[in-house]
Residue frames relative to the residue before (quaternion, step in Angstrom):
aa qw qx qy qz dx dy dz
M 1.0000 0.0000 0.0000 0.0000 0.00 0.00 0.00
Y 0.3805 -0.7732 0.4639 0.2053 3.49 -0.93 1.09
L 0.1012 -0.7706 0.6247 0.0753 3.71 -0.82 0.87
S 0.4198 -0.7156 0.5091 0.2289 3.45 -1.02 0.99
N 0.6171 -0.5535 0.3864 0.4043 3.73 -0.98 0.44
N 0.6452 0.5463 -0.3279 0.4216 3.53 1.08 -0.65
F 0.6159 0.5533 -0.2805 0.4856 3.40 1.27 -0.84
L 0.6915 0.4502 -0.2986 0.4795 3.57 0.88 -0.92
L 0.6055 0.5060 -0.3785 0.4837 3.72 0.96 -0.70
S 0.6774 0.5260 -0.2966 0.4200 3.65 0.78 -0.79
F 0.6300 0.5129 -0.2821 0.5103 3.49 1.11 -0.85
L 0.6794 0.4936 -0.2861 0.4614 3.58 0.76 -0.96
F 0.6412 0.5277 -0.3401 0.4413 3.52 0.99 -0.87
A 0.6599 0.5131 -0.2993 0.4602 3.58 0.96 -1.11
F 0.6444 0.5170 -0.3462 0.4446 3.60 0.92 -0.91
F 0.6408 0.5231 -0.3156 0.4649 3.62 0.93 -0.89
L 0.6338 0.5184 -0.3460 0.4580 3.64 0.88 -0.90
S 0.6797 0.4832 -0.3037 0.4608 3.67 0.79 -1.07
F 0.6453 0.5066 -0.3366 0.4623 3.62 0.84 -0.97
H 0.6719 0.4980 -0.2854 0.4681 3.65 0.81 -1.03
S 0.6336 0.5308 -0.3301 0.4558 3.65 0.90 -0.77
E 0.6414 0.5595 -0.2644 0.4535 3.54 1.01 -1.04
L 0.6367 0.4974 -0.2986 0.5080 3.57 1.15 -1.02
I 0.6564 0.5076 -0.3595 0.4268 3.67 0.75 -0.77
S 0.6635 0.5468 -0.2733 0.4314 3.37 0.85 -1.22
E 0.6676 0.4801 -0.2853 0.4923 3.70 1.01 -0.88
E 0.5962 0.5515 -0.3539 0.4639 3.67 1.13 -0.73
R 0.7138 0.4674 -0.2644 0.4496 3.55 0.86 -1.08
T 0.7502 0.3898 -0.2493 0.4724 3.66 0.98 -0.55
S 0.5464 0.6501 -0.3967 0.3484 3.55 1.17 -0.41
G 0.7866 0.2606 -0.2450 0.5033 3.47 -0.93 1.13
F 0.6114 0.5689 -0.3736 0.4036 3.60 1.02 -0.01
R 0.0135 0.7642 -0.6439 -0.0348 3.57 -1.03 0.55
P 0.6138 -0.5540 0.4097 0.3853 3.61 -1.22 0.60
L 0.3815 -0.6842 0.6090 0.1245 3.36 -1.36 1.04
F 0.7762 0.0829 -0.0566 0.6224 3.49 1.28 -0.63
N 0.4110 -0.7874 0.4077 0.2120 3.55 -0.42 1.26
G 0.4894 -0.6863 0.4129 0.3449 3.64 1.19 -0.26
T 0.7344 0.4555 -0.1862 0.4674 3.64 1.35 -0.35
D 0.7915 -0.0090 0.0733 0.6067 3.50 1.16 -0.88
F 0.5933 -0.5833 0.4147 0.3685 3.66 -1.30 0.08
S 0.2299 0.7784 -0.5690 0.1322 3.65 1.05 0.38
G 0.8240 0.2659 -0.1870 0.4640 3.57 -0.97 0.87
W 0.7185 0.3816 -0.2534 0.5233 3.51 1.29 0.10
V 0.2241 -0.7812 0.5756 0.0902 3.57 -1.18 0.68
P 0.3361 -0.7136 0.5771 0.2117 3.58 -0.69 0.90
V 0.2310 -0.8294 0.4913 0.1317 3.60 -0.50 1.22
N 0.7967 -0.1344 0.1156 0.5778 3.69 0.68 -0.85
T 0.5116 0.5677 -0.4773 0.4337 3.61 0.82 1.07
A 0.5540 -0.6031 0.4895 0.2998 3.37 -1.53 0.18
P 0.6330 -0.4911 0.4107 0.4353 3.62 -1.25 0.33
S 0.6684 0.4750 -0.3543 0.4495 3.72 0.80 -0.44
T 0.4813 0.6740 -0.4498 0.3343 3.60 1.16 -0.12
W 0.8160 0.2519 -0.0160 0.5201 3.50 0.88 -1.20
E 0.0316 0.7880 -0.6141 0.0307 3.64 -0.81 0.83
I 0.2915 -0.7460 0.5807 0.1461 3.48 -1.28 0.61
K 0.2229 0.7993 -0.5298 0.1750 3.68 -0.45 0.99
D 0.8436 0.0502 -0.0765 0.5291 3.55 -0.79 0.98
N 0.6699 -0.4777 0.3021 0.4815 3.60 0.99 0.64
M 0.6421 0.5223 -0.3551 0.4344 3.53 1.05 0.08
L 0.3176 -0.6769 0.6085 0.2657 3.59 -1.28 0.39
I 0.1253 -0.8292 0.5443 0.0210 3.46 -0.63 1.13
C 0.1455 -0.8256 0.5425 0.0534 3.53 -0.80 0.95
S 0.3850 -0.7719 0.4482 0.2346 3.55 -0.57 1.06
G 0.4544 -0.6805 0.4437 0.3654 3.65 1.33 -0.50
K 0.7237 0.3707 -0.2126 0.5419 3.69 1.38 -0.12
P 0.5419 -0.3335 -0.7569 0.1491 1.55 -1.44 2.11
I 0.6542 -0.3695 0.4504 0.4824 3.47 -1.47 -0.27
G 0.4016 0.6902 -0.5159 0.3103 3.61 -0.77 0.99
E 0.4069 -0.7389 0.5084 0.1732 3.49 -1.34 -0.17
L 0.2139 -0.6603 0.7032 0.1541 3.60 -1.35 0.49
R 0.1044 -0.7771 0.6206 0.0053 3.63 -0.98 0.98
T 0.6072 -0.5029 0.5112 0.3422 3.46 -1.50 0.31
E 0.5228 -0.5943 0.5243 0.3140 3.59 -1.28 0.55
R 0.7617 0.3827 -0.1724 0.4937 3.59 1.10 -0.98
M 0.3904 -0.6716 0.5662 0.2755 3.55 -1.12 0.39
Y 0.1701 -0.7960 0.5791 0.0460 3.61 -1.15 0.68
Q 0.3060 -0.7470 0.5713 0.1483 3.61 -0.98 0.90
N 0.8111 -0.0085 0.1028 0.5758 3.50 0.12 -1.51
F 0.2828 0.7673 -0.5400 0.1989 3.60 -0.69 0.82
I 0.2963 -0.6506 0.6429 0.2748 3.53 -1.55 0.06
M 0.1048 -0.7871 0.6052 0.0568 3.41 -1.13 0.90
E 0.0473 -0.7845 0.6157 0.0579 3.64 -0.73 0.76
V 0.1464 0.7643 -0.6227 0.0818 3.55 -1.18 0.68
E 0.3036 -0.7228 0.5916 0.1880 3.57 -1.15 0.65
W 0.0396 -0.8085 0.5857 -0.0409 3.72 -0.82 0.84
R 0.0744 0.7681 -0.6356 -0.0231 3.44 -1.37 0.35
H 0.3739 -0.6782 0.5818 0.2483 3.50 -1.17 0.70
M 0.3613 -0.7536 0.5194 0.1783 3.47 -1.19 0.79
K 0.7450 0.1960 -0.1741 0.6134 3.48 1.42 -0.11
P 0.6242 -0.5338 0.4294 0.3755 3.55 -1.31 0.62
K 0.8565 0.1740 -0.1696 0.4555 3.57 -1.18 0.53
G 0.2632 0.7749 -0.5282 0.2264 3.56 1.11 0.73
N 0.2289 -0.7624 0.6007 0.0747 3.42 -1.32 0.57
A 0.3336 0.7077 -0.5875 0.2069 3.56 -1.03 0.94
G 0.1430 -0.7991 0.5805 0.0635 3.56 -1.29 0.11
I 0.2713 -0.6520 0.6573 0.2631 3.59 -1.50 0.03
F 0.1530 -0.7398 0.6444 0.1185 3.61 -1.06 0.92
V 0.1447 -0.6987 0.6967 0.0744 3.60 -1.23 0.58
W 0.8255 0.2013 -0.2084 0.4844 3.43 -1.61 0.62
A 0.3670 0.7634 -0.4759 0.2368 3.71 0.92 0.57
D 0.5463 -0.6203 0.4455 0.3439 3.57 -1.23 0.38
D 0.6875 -0.5316 0.2772 0.4098 3.70 -1.04 0.05
I 0.8124 0.0216 -0.0845 0.5766 3.43 1.30 -0.47
T 0.7838 -0.4046 0.1946 0.4290 3.68 -1.16 0.15
A 0.4859 -0.6162 0.4857 0.3851 3.65 -1.02 0.44
R 0.7037 -0.4308 0.3767 0.4211 3.59 -1.48 0.36
G 0.8824 0.0767 -0.0517 0.4614 3.49 -1.06 0.99
Q 0.6759 0.4351 -0.2685 0.5308 3.52 1.26 0.42
P 0.4813 -0.6726 0.5046 0.2477 3.57 -1.36 0.58
F 0.6950 0.4191 -0.2232 0.5399 3.56 1.45 -0.32
H 0.6056 -0.5948 0.4493 0.2787 3.42 -1.52 0.40
R 0.5135 -0.5210 0.5602 0.3888 3.53 -1.24 0.13
G 0.4646 0.6609 -0.5008 0.3107 3.70 -0.69 0.75
V 0.5992 -0.5292 0.4853 0.3542 3.59 -1.41 -0.45
E 0.1877 -0.8072 0.5544 0.0762 3.59 -0.51 1.18
V 0.1978 -0.7042 0.6751 0.0957 3.51 -1.13 0.90
Q 0.3374 -0.7978 0.4531 0.2106 3.68 -0.21 1.32
V 0.0691 -0.7087 0.6988 0.0676 3.58 -1.28 0.65
L 0.1706 0.7624 -0.6010 0.1683 3.54 -0.24 1.30
E 0.4410 -0.6771 0.5162 0.2840 3.45 -1.17 0.74
N 0.6851 -0.5541 0.2951 0.3695 3.63 -0.94 0.81
A 0.6705 0.5425 -0.2789 0.4224 3.51 1.00 -1.15
Y 0.5100 0.6442 -0.4407 0.3616 3.62 1.21 -0.25
G 0.4931 -0.6963 0.3998 0.3348 3.52 1.29 -0.39
N 0.2673 -0.7170 0.6156 0.1885 3.72 -1.17 0.36
T 0.0610 -0.7428 0.6663 -0.0232 3.44 -1.23 0.97
R 0.6683 -0.4776 0.3751 0.4295 3.56 -1.24 0.08
G 0.6569 0.4662 -0.2877 0.5181 3.72 1.27 -0.47
Y 0.8277 0.0102 -0.0356 0.5599 3.66 0.69 -0.27
T 0.1969 -0.7257 0.6412 0.1531 3.54 -1.37 0.14
T 0.4153 -0.6625 0.5374 0.3161 3.72 -1.35 0.23
H 0.6305 0.5962 -0.3124 0.3866 3.73 1.08 0.26
G 0.7866 -0.3890 0.1903 0.4402 3.60 1.03 0.72
D 0.1639 0.7900 -0.5669 0.1664 3.62 0.81 0.94
I 0.1909 -0.7786 0.5897 0.0979 3.55 -1.25 0.47
F 0.1660 0.8261 -0.5111 0.1699 3.81 -0.54 0.87
P 0.4550 -0.6919 0.4973 0.2587 3.34 -1.14 0.74
I 0.1254 -0.8459 0.5182 0.0136 3.56 -0.88 0.66
H 0.8707 0.0832 -0.1128 0.4713 3.61 -1.14 0.74
G 0.8238 -0.1992 0.0901 0.5230 3.66 0.84 0.97
A 0.5530 0.5770 -0.4036 0.4455 3.52 1.21 -0.17
T 0.1508 -0.7648 0.6055 0.1605 3.60 -1.17 0.30
M 0.0459 0.7527 -0.6540 0.0596 3.47 -1.39 0.55
T 0.2729 -0.7186 0.6111 0.1889 3.56 -1.14 0.68
P 0.3511 -0.7699 0.5024 0.1778 3.48 -0.64 1.30
V 0.2543 -0.6418 0.6863 0.2292 3.63 -1.30 0.43
N 0.7930 0.1078 -0.1257 0.5862 3.65 -0.65 0.95
G 0.3309 0.7131 -0.5668 0.2463 3.60 0.62 1.09
R 0.3603 -0.7252 0.5425 0.2235 3.45 -1.45 -0.04
G 0.7877 -0.3160 0.0983 0.5196 3.37 0.84 1.13
G 0.7291 0.3574 -0.2638 0.5206 3.72 1.11 -0.14
S 0.7087 -0.4595 0.3318 0.4202 3.64 -1.04 -0.64
R 0.5046 0.6296 -0.4048 0.4301 3.53 1.40 -0.10
A 0.2858 -0.7143 0.6248 0.1336 3.54 -1.26 0.93
F 0.2040 -0.8153 0.5322 0.1018 3.65 -0.60 0.96
P 0.4761 -0.6353 0.4933 0.3554 3.74 -0.89 0.58
M 0.4590 -0.6654 0.5441 0.2247 3.46 -1.31 0.97
E 0.8311 0.1048 -0.0742 0.5411 3.60 1.14 -0.19
N 0.3916 -0.7350 0.4976 0.2423 3.64 -0.83 0.82
R 0.0238 0.8425 -0.5208 0.1356 3.53 -0.41 1.44
S 0.5744 0.6466 -0.3750 0.3336 3.52 1.26 -0.21
R 0.3467 -0.7441 0.5304 0.2117 3.66 -0.83 0.91
P 0.5111 -0.6605 0.4624 0.2978 3.48 -1.15 0.74
S 0.6278 -0.5106 0.4046 0.4260 3.69 -1.33 0.21
P 0.6499 -0.1432 -0.7396 -0.1008 1.57 -2.07 1.42
D 0.2685 0.7829 -0.4951 0.2643 3.52 1.29 0.56
W 0.4573 -0.6587 0.5462 0.2421 3.43 -1.32 0.66
N 0.0916 -0.7685 0.6263 0.0935 3.62 -1.13 0.70
H 0.3016 -0.7382 0.5829 0.1559 3.58 -1.26 0.56
Y 0.1545 -0.7870 0.5952 0.0507 3.30 -1.03 1.10
R 0.0006 0.7469 -0.6600 -0.0807 3.68 -1.10 0.53
I 0.0688 -0.8059 0.5880 -0.0100 3.40 -0.51 1.23
V 0.0226 -0.7873 0.6148 0.0405 3.65 -0.66 1.03
C 0.0929 -0.7716 0.6286 -0.0308 3.49 -0.98 1.19
D 0.2215 0.7573 -0.5839 0.1909 3.56 -0.42 1.11
D 0.8717 -0.0548 0.0167 0.4866 3.53 -1.21 1.19
G 0.7260 -0.4437 0.2531 0.4605 3.71 0.77 0.97
T 0.6034 0.4629 -0.4283 0.4881 3.82 1.12 0.37
I 0.0652 -0.7733 0.6284 0.0533 3.50 -1.12 0.56
S 0.0003 0.8140 -0.5808 0.0088 3.56 -1.19 0.77
L 0.1530 -0.8429 0.5114 0.0678 3.63 -0.78 0.70
A 0.1661 -0.7944 0.5763 0.0957 3.44 -0.80 1.09
V 0.1902 -0.7909 0.5738 0.0952 3.58 -0.64 0.93
N 0.8529 -0.0716 0.0654 0.5130 3.56 -0.53 1.06
G 0.7866 -0.4031 0.1184 0.4525 3.44 0.93 1.16
K 0.7766 0.2846 -0.1892 0.5292 3.63 1.18 0.00
V 0.5001 -0.6731 0.4818 0.2544 3.58 -0.96 1.14
V 0.0200 0.8178 -0.5722 0.0585 3.65 -0.46 1.08
T 0.8026 0.2754 -0.1465 0.5084 3.78 1.03 -0.41
K 0.0449 0.8286 -0.5570 0.0353 3.59 -0.82 0.66
G 0.0030 0.7684 -0.6399 -0.0108 3.53 -1.24 0.66
K 0.1157 -0.8040 0.5807 0.0540 3.54 -1.31 0.44
N 0.7657 0.3016 -0.2658 0.5021 3.66 -1.26 0.26
A 0.2714 0.7585 -0.5681 0.1681 3.69 0.80 0.69
N 0.0664 -0.7216 0.6892 0.0025 3.54 -1.37 0.77
P 0.4570 -0.2713 -0.8144 0.2331 1.76 -1.28 2.15
R 0.2222 -0.7453 0.6086 0.1573 3.70 -1.29 0.07
K 0.7144 0.2029 -0.3105 0.5934 3.47 1.21 0.82
G 0.3548 0.7399 -0.5236 0.2291 3.55 -0.73 0.92
Y 0.7269 -0.3963 0.3304 0.4532 3.70 -1.27 -0.48
I 0.3169 -0.6841 0.5908 0.2873 3.54 -1.32 0.30
C 0.0452 -0.8187 0.5700 0.0535 3.61 -0.81 0.60
I 0.2938 -0.7011 0.6306 0.1561 3.42 -1.36 0.72
E 0.2403 -0.8128 0.5239 0.0842 3.56 -0.58 1.27
S 0.2346 -0.6865 0.6701 0.1572 3.38 -1.41 0.95
E 0.1201 0.8313 -0.5301 0.1162 3.57 -0.91 1.01
G 0.7892 -0.3110 0.1415 0.5103 3.39 1.04 1.01
G 0.7425 0.4082 -0.2402 0.4737 3.70 1.02 -0.62
V 0.4046 -0.6761 0.5539 0.2691 3.62 -1.03 0.82
V 0.0359 -0.8402 0.5337 -0.0888 3.54 -0.30 1.29
H 0.1055 -0.7139 0.6790 0.1344 3.78 -1.02 0.69
Y 0.1318 -0.7079 0.6929 0.0366 3.32 -1.46 1.04
R 0.0989 0.7744 -0.6247 0.0174 3.58 -1.23 0.72
N 0.8091 0.2589 -0.1906 0.4920 3.53 -1.37 0.11
M 0.2580 0.7779 -0.5199 0.2408 3.53 0.82 1.08
R 0.1851 0.8118 -0.5396 0.1247 3.63 -0.38 1.14
I 0.2533 -0.7961 0.5363 0.1203 3.50 -1.23 0.32
K 0.1039 -0.7634 0.6284 0.1073 3.62 -1.02 0.53
E 0.2681 -0.7835 0.5295 0.1840 3.56 -0.60 1.10
L 0.2603 -0.7647 0.5718 0.1434 3.68 -1.07 0.81
P 0.6882 -0.4625 0.3107 0.4646 3.57 -1.13 0.44
S 0.4790 -0.6336 0.5163 0.3202 3.54 -1.26 0.48
T 0.2119 -0.7342 0.6306 0.1356 3.35 -1.35 0.35
P 0.6489 -0.5177 0.3593 0.4264 3.52 -1.16 0.45
I 0.0450 -0.8261 0.5554 -0.0846 3.46 -1.00 0.96
K 0.3195 -0.7506 0.5471 0.1877 3.64 -0.87 0.82
S 0.6324 -0.6071 0.3106 0.3674 3.43 -1.14 0.80
E 0.6457 0.5496 -0.2984 0.4382 3.51 1.13 -0.69
Q 0.6352 0.4985 -0.3350 0.4856 3.62 1.39 -0.20
I 0.5492 0.5652 -0.4006 0.4674 3.67 1.32 0.19
A 0.4504 -0.6660 0.5251 0.2792 3.61 -0.99 0.72
I 0.6337 -0.5160 0.3679 0.4437 3.61 -1.15 0.29
V 0.3655 -0.7175 0.5440 0.2360 3.55 -0.85 1.13
D 0.7014 -0.4871 0.3466 0.3882 3.52 -1.48 0.64
R 0.1108 -0.7932 0.5900 0.1023 3.66 -0.64 1.09
G 0.6466 -0.5583 0.3483 0.3859 3.68 1.10 0.35
Y 0.4348 0.7118 -0.4647 0.2973 3.69 1.11 0.32
R 0.0084 0.7473 -0.6622 -0.0543 3.59 -1.20 0.53
C 0.5185 -0.7042 0.4398 0.2043 3.40 -1.13 1.07
L 0.2895 -0.7971 0.4969 0.1843 3.69 -0.73 0.91
Y 0.6690 0.4583 -0.2616 0.5234 3.54 1.30 -0.07
S 0.2966 -0.7981 0.4890 0.1895 3.60 -0.46 1.14
G 0.5087 -0.6534 0.4706 0.3048 3.72 0.89 -0.29
V 0.7511 0.3252 -0.2476 0.5185 3.57 1.22 0.03
D 0.7962 -0.0501 0.0224 0.6025 3.52 1.15 -0.44
F 0.5644 -0.6200 0.4257 0.3404 3.57 -1.31 -0.12
S 0.0320 0.7738 -0.6190 0.1306 3.66 1.10 1.11
G 0.8454 0.2684 -0.1797 0.4254 3.45 -1.30 0.72
W 0.7322 0.3914 -0.2192 0.5126 3.55 1.47 0.09
K 0.2523 -0.7123 0.6064 0.2474 3.59 -1.16 0.19
A 0.0450 -0.8585 0.5103 -0.0252 3.52 -0.39 1.22
A 0.4112 -0.7358 0.4973 0.2054 3.41 -0.90 1.10
N 0.6630 -0.4488 0.3774 0.4654 3.73 -1.04 0.10
G 0.7451 0.4173 -0.3230 0.4079 3.34 -1.01 1.02
W 0.6452 0.4452 -0.3666 0.5010 3.53 1.28 -0.27
R 0.1085 -0.7680 0.6312 -0.0018 3.43 -1.26 0.92
S 0.4100 -0.6799 0.5605 0.2355 3.50 -1.22 0.75
H 0.0446 -0.7997 0.5984 -0.0214 3.58 -0.71 0.95
D 0.7027 -0.4092 0.2674 0.5169 3.59 0.60 1.19
W 0.8621 -0.0687 0.0454 0.5000 3.66 -0.86 -0.80
Q 0.7203 0.4140 -0.2278 0.5078 3.55 1.35 -0.59
F 0.0802 -0.7661 0.6162 0.1645 3.62 -1.02 0.13
R 0.1656 -0.8370 0.5212 -0.0191 3.60 -1.03 0.99
F 0.2915 -0.7042 0.6143 0.2044 3.52 -1.20 0.58
H 0.1627 -0.8099 0.5605 0.0583 3.58 -0.82 1.02
G 0.5238 0.6608 -0.3766 0.3836 3.54 1.21 -0.06
S 0.4104 -0.6662 0.5667 0.2582 3.36 -1.56 -0.54
A 0.6682 -0.4601 0.3724 0.4506 3.56 -1.29 0.25
D 0.5611 0.6520 -0.3565 0.3646 3.72 1.11 -0.42
E 0.5498 0.6057 -0.3916 0.4213 3.55 1.32 -0.36
A 0.5987 -0.5929 0.4258 0.3297 3.47 -1.22 0.53
D 0.7564 -0.0127 0.0114 0.6539 3.36 1.19 -0.74
T 0.0712 -0.8006 0.5947 0.0189 3.52 -0.85 0.91
S 0.4415 0.7296 -0.4399 0.2814 3.79 1.19 0.35
L 0.1200 -0.7137 0.6742 0.1475 3.40 -1.41 0.33
E 0.1004 -0.8642 0.4861 -0.0820 3.44 -0.26 1.46
S 0.4247 -0.7273 0.4827 0.2400 3.60 -0.83 0.85
K 0.4458 -0.6851 0.4800 0.3184 3.61 -0.89 0.64
E 0.6591 0.5153 -0.2883 0.4658 3.48 1.24 -0.74
L 0.3259 -0.7378 0.5645 0.1754 3.56 -1.15 0.75
F 0.1647 -0.8061 0.5667 0.0439 3.62 -0.93 0.91
G 0.2722 -0.7480 0.5862 0.1508 3.54 -1.05 0.81
D 0.7424 -0.1157 0.1357 0.6458 3.59 -0.05 -1.42
Y 0.1917 0.7809 -0.5574 0.2066 3.54 -0.84 1.22
G 0.4011 -0.6582 0.5809 0.2614 3.44 -1.31 0.48
F 0.0213 -0.8102 0.5855 0.0186 3.56 -1.04 0.55
I 0.1234 -0.7193 0.6713 0.1294 3.52 -1.40 0.27
F 0.1387 0.7407 -0.6570 -0.0207 3.59 -1.32 0.40
D 0.2647 -0.7598 0.5744 0.1503 3.40 -1.37 0.67
V 0.0174 -0.8173 0.5756 -0.0189 3.54 -0.84 0.85
R 0.3363 -0.7446 0.5487 0.1773 3.54 -1.09 0.81
V 0.0330 0.8597 -0.5067 0.0554 3.44 -0.52 1.08
S 0.0585 -0.7819 0.6196 0.0349 3.60 -0.73 0.92
G 0.7369 -0.4332 0.2841 0.4343 3.44 -1.46 -0.03
E 0.7127 0.4523 -0.2410 0.4790 3.56 1.20 -0.44
T 0.4445 0.7221 -0.4495 0.2810 3.59 1.21 0.14
K 0.3627 -0.7200 0.5287 0.2656 3.59 -0.85 0.78
P 0.6307 -0.5541 0.3683 0.3994 3.69 -1.06 0.58
L 0.0891 -0.7569 0.6454 0.0521 3.46 -1.37 0.71
A 0.2591 -0.7378 0.6044 0.1524 3.66 -1.14 0.65
F 0.1501 -0.7348 0.6566 0.0796 3.61 -1.02 0.91
Q 0.0172 -0.8278 0.5578 0.0566 3.56 -0.02 1.04
L 0.4656 -0.7595 0.4087 0.1983 3.46 -0.84 1.14
R 0.8006 0.1046 -0.0731 0.5854 3.50 1.08 -0.72
G 0.6972 -0.5101 0.2371 0.4444 3.59 1.13 0.93
K 0.6539 0.4413 -0.3319 0.5173 3.75 1.21 0.15
D 0.5496 -0.6155 0.4711 0.3117 3.44 -1.25 0.65
I 0.5809 0.5410 -0.4369 0.4231 3.67 1.00 -0.40
S 0.7126 0.4708 -0.2544 0.4536 3.65 1.14 -0.45
A 0.3550 0.7952 -0.4097 0.2717 3.53 1.66 0.09
I 0.1269 -0.6404 0.7317 0.1960 3.46 -1.40 0.49
Q 0.3009 -0.7688 0.5575 0.0872 3.41 -0.77 1.31
V 0.0649 -0.7817 0.6203 0.0015 3.54 -0.98 0.90
A 0.2667 0.7260 -0.6040 0.1922 3.52 -0.90 1.06
P 0.6199 -0.6115 0.3261 0.3679 3.56 -1.03 0.61
D 0.6992 0.4337 -0.3178 0.4712 3.56 1.02 -0.24
M 0.5972 0.5183 -0.4098 0.4548 3.55 1.04 0.51
Y 0.8139 0.3100 -0.2329 0.4327 3.49 -1.39 0.37
K 0.0364 0.8545 -0.5178 0.0219 3.45 1.07 0.74
G 0.8248 0.2417 -0.1985 0.4710 3.50 -0.95 1.04
D 0.7340 0.3614 -0.2178 0.5322 3.55 1.26 -0.32
L 0.6551 0.4603 -0.3398 0.4935 3.60 1.00 -0.58
V 0.3350 -0.7109 0.5946 0.1698 3.61 -0.99 1.05
L 0.0954 -0.8176 0.5676 0.0126 3.64 -0.62 1.15
K 0.6974 0.4493 -0.2088 0.5177 3.63 1.25 -0.45
G 0.7750 0.3333 -0.2477 0.4764 3.54 -1.41 0.10
R 0.8106 -0.1786 0.1667 0.5322 3.65 -1.03 -0.80
N 0.1230 -0.9088 0.3869 0.0963 3.66 1.31 -0.28
W 0.3075 0.7064 -0.5517 0.3194 3.43 1.09 0.96
N 0.0951 -0.7574 0.6450 0.0358 3.54 -1.23 0.89
R 0.2087 -0.7723 0.5929 0.0920 3.55 -1.17 0.82
F 0.2060 -0.7201 0.6618 0.0304 3.39 -0.96 1.35
E 0.0347 0.7689 -0.6317 0.0923 3.51 -0.94 1.16
G 0.1640 0.8282 -0.5090 0.1680 3.43 -0.78 1.04
E 0.2522 -0.7306 0.5975 0.2135 3.60 -1.37 -0.14
L 0.1462 -0.7356 0.6498 0.1234 3.44 -1.19 0.73
R 0.0831 0.7793 -0.6200 0.0373 3.56 -0.71 0.96
G 0.7893 0.0168 -0.0337 0.6128 3.54 -0.71 1.11
D 0.7632 -0.3179 0.2867 0.4840 3.68 -0.82 -1.02
Q 0.6451 0.5607 -0.3127 0.4143 3.47 1.16 0.10
L 0.2427 -0.7951 0.5547 0.0352 3.58 -0.79 1.18
T 0.0070 0.7553 -0.6549 -0.0244 3.50 -1.21 0.87
L 0.0069 -0.8365 0.5435 -0.0694 3.51 -0.71 1.05
S 0.1457 -0.7454 0.6492 0.0421 3.50 -1.36 0.77
L 0.1632 -0.7499 0.6370 0.0722 3.54 -1.12 0.76
N 0.8433 -0.1483 0.0402 0.5151 3.56 -0.56 1.21
G 0.7741 -0.4289 0.1334 0.4461 3.49 0.95 1.13
R 0.6643 0.4398 -0.3054 0.5216 3.54 1.35 0.05
K 0.4374 -0.7167 0.4853 0.2438 3.53 -0.85 1.08
I 0.1210 -0.8188 0.5603 0.0317 3.53 -0.85 1.03
L 0.7616 0.2036 -0.1093 0.6055 3.49 1.37 -0.41
D 0.0160 0.8199 -0.5722 -0.0049 3.71 -0.64 0.68
G 0.8323 -0.1566 0.0382 0.5303 3.60 -0.21 1.36
K 0.1949 0.7686 -0.5799 0.1867 3.70 0.84 1.01
K 0.3588 -0.7458 0.5299 0.1851 3.46 -0.92 1.21
I 0.1446 -0.7815 0.6069 -0.0018 3.46 -0.95 0.94
E 0.2786 -0.8240 0.4853 0.0891 3.55 -0.31 1.49
S 0.8264 0.1934 -0.1413 0.5096 3.60 -1.20 0.68
L 0.3640 0.7313 -0.5235 0.2421 3.56 0.93 0.71
P 0.4570 -0.6414 0.5070 0.3504 3.70 -0.90 0.54
V 0.5520 -0.6310 0.4307 0.3341 3.52 -1.29 0.38
K 0.7698 0.0176 -0.0758 0.6335 3.57 1.29 -0.27
G 0.0909 0.8006 -0.5855 0.0897 3.41 -1.31 0.52
P 0.5412 -0.5968 0.4368 0.4002 3.67 -1.05 0.18
I 0.5183 -0.4878 0.5807 0.3953 3.48 -1.54 -0.14
R 0.0125 -0.7918 0.6095 -0.0384 3.59 -0.78 0.89
I 0.0685 -0.8024 0.5927 0.0160 3.54 -0.61 1.11
V 0.0623 -0.8056 0.5870 -0.0506 3.61 -0.49 1.22
P 0.0700 -0.7834 0.6174 0.0130 3.59 -0.46 1.17
T 0.2854 -0.7529 0.5599 0.1958 3.58 -1.35 0.21
G 0.7718 -0.0034 -0.0641 0.6326 3.44 1.49 0.37
P 0.7899 -0.4020 0.1729 0.4296 3.42 -1.21 0.18
I 0.1094 0.7993 -0.5768 0.1282 3.66 -0.86 0.86
S 0.2536 -0.7251 0.6238 0.1441 3.58 -1.26 0.61
M 0.0784 -0.7630 0.6390 -0.0578 3.43 -1.16 1.02
A 0.0065 -0.7519 0.6561 -0.0643 3.60 -1.29 0.56
N 0.8620 0.2893 -0.1326 0.3945 3.40 -1.58 0.24
V 0.2253 0.7592 -0.5664 0.2283 3.67 0.76 0.90
Y 0.0545 0.8034 -0.5828 0.1089 3.68 -0.46 1.20
V 0.0363 -0.7799 0.6212 0.0683 3.52 -1.21 0.55
R 0.0417 -0.8077 0.5842 0.0671 3.46 -1.34 0.33
S 0.4983 -0.6388 0.4782 0.3390 3.53 -0.99 0.65
L 0.3864 -0.7234 0.5395 0.1908 3.44 -1.31 0.81
D 0.4374 -0.6708 0.5110 0.3125 3.53 -0.91 0.67
K 0.5293 -0.6406 0.4571 0.3171 3.64 -1.10 0.82
R 0.2598 -0.7849 0.5340 0.1771 3.54 -0.85 0.76
């Protein structure tokens, strides 16, 4: 059968295009693996949210937006490419993706220290301080130099490419040796450099918006030299005792109210019982709790095994020089109770080292006893290794 030269050329050209397209497709997908498998939460840790916050349906990760908080990876990542599709289901929805984050939330915050890649719905609106098209910024102690900044540490997109609810958007986040770039729907629009930390966990943020995520995958890139101070805080085994939506796992006296990621006592010492007591009993354990203290705050007792002899006392006239009373005035207490010995730090400075507590029960609940209105957050516990 006779074939004209034009036909042969057309056939060969079509074959070349098809072959070239397959090579490009293979190159783009090579080395990627699912970051979310679409069926369960393998590889992920709920940090400070409720079971109702996250749902898996039709191969999608669905976030209710309540409470404000985060879900993070079990593993740390340094250099990588992350791709994900997302859509907000309501106008003005708010969410985000954190990279290079610590194991738990920052002091007095529902979010981690890390670098946030903004996931805002278009109707939220654009201002000089933020946009809805893919800002990148360090948060809660992290640092980053923005490319295309406006005088602060936030990097702004050079082009508006985000689609409104309920359309899907595609993000490609490239993190490599402290640099970060974001491609929105196929084009790089936002960049940052000199990030610290530059190795840590990846977090999906819950912040009020109902968000769907799908096709979440990751490709790890070769490691680069890194200093210890450039690595986020490694998993210490903490789990949060407060769900952010209610007092599940607690016995709460009248006056306690759940306020999203915070919980507060609104009563007074005149109440017959002011306590908030865990149903779980603890022996040797590590703990964290954040409490907001001003000059008018009434004293509070944080009882480690349900007894006043084991109480950490909190009052505005205590811990001179270490207790923050102004500004956001959140304070973080962190410590360990081993046997009858207590070690305690306040805002990162050790204030007790192996203090012996006499006549302490072997096990008991955490019991919080306020004498007036007070706000708290971020109650974490962890098991202690046997020595």
